[in-house]
N, C-alpha and C positions, 0 to 999 in steps of 0.2 A: 436702664438708667434714666432718671429724669433730667430734662433740660435745665440748665441754670438760668434763673430769672434774670432779666436784665431791666435796666433802668436808663431813661434819657435825662441827662442833668440838663440844667438850664443853658449852659454853654453848648449843648448839642452832644456833648461826649456819651457814649454808651458804656455803662459800667455795670458790674454784678450788683443786683439788689441784696441789701443786707438788711433784713428785718430788724435786727438789733438796734440799728440807728433809729428806727422808728420808736422802739421802747425807750431808748435813751432820750430822745427829743420829747416824748411824752412825760417822762419822768421830770425833766427839766421844767416843762410847761406846768406840771402839777406842783413842783416845789415853788415856782415863782407865784403861782395864783393862790395856792392853798397852804403853802408853808411845809408841805410834806411831799415826798416823791411818789407815794403810792405805788410801789414797784409791782405789786401783783395785778393792779388794774391796768398799768402801763404794758405789762406782758400781755394781758388778755386783749387789749386794743391792738398790739403787735400781731397776735394771731388772727384776730378777726380782718385786719388789713390784709395780711398774707393770704388768708383763705379767700378773700373777696377777689385778690388779683388773680388767684388760680381760676375762680369761677369765671371772671370777666375777660381774662386774656390768655389762659392756660392753653388752649388749643389754637392759638392764632400767632402770626408772625408779629403782631403789633407790640411794640415796646412801649409801655406806660412812661409818662413823663413824671417828674417830680410834683407837677400840679396835679396830675391824676391821683398820685398817692396822697397828696394832701387832701384832696376831696374825699378819699376813701377814710382817711383819719378823722375828718370832720364829721363824717356820716357815723363812723363808730363811736365818736363821742357824744353824739346826740341820742343814741339809742339807750 
């Protein structure tokens, strides 16, 4: 059984990581800047970020912060 991914919020609270929230946020950003949500692209970015989290933090006790995840989203957008 895989361990649940966790996330450290800005207020310090530790919560379950929900990749769907990344997809929603990226869709909203696309809609605001491009006029369309680009759902498929947002899902691709969500998968890239989730995979990156697994690679960087999957075998560690480190819990990434919101800022760490934002950095991964920015990197995924630049590719």
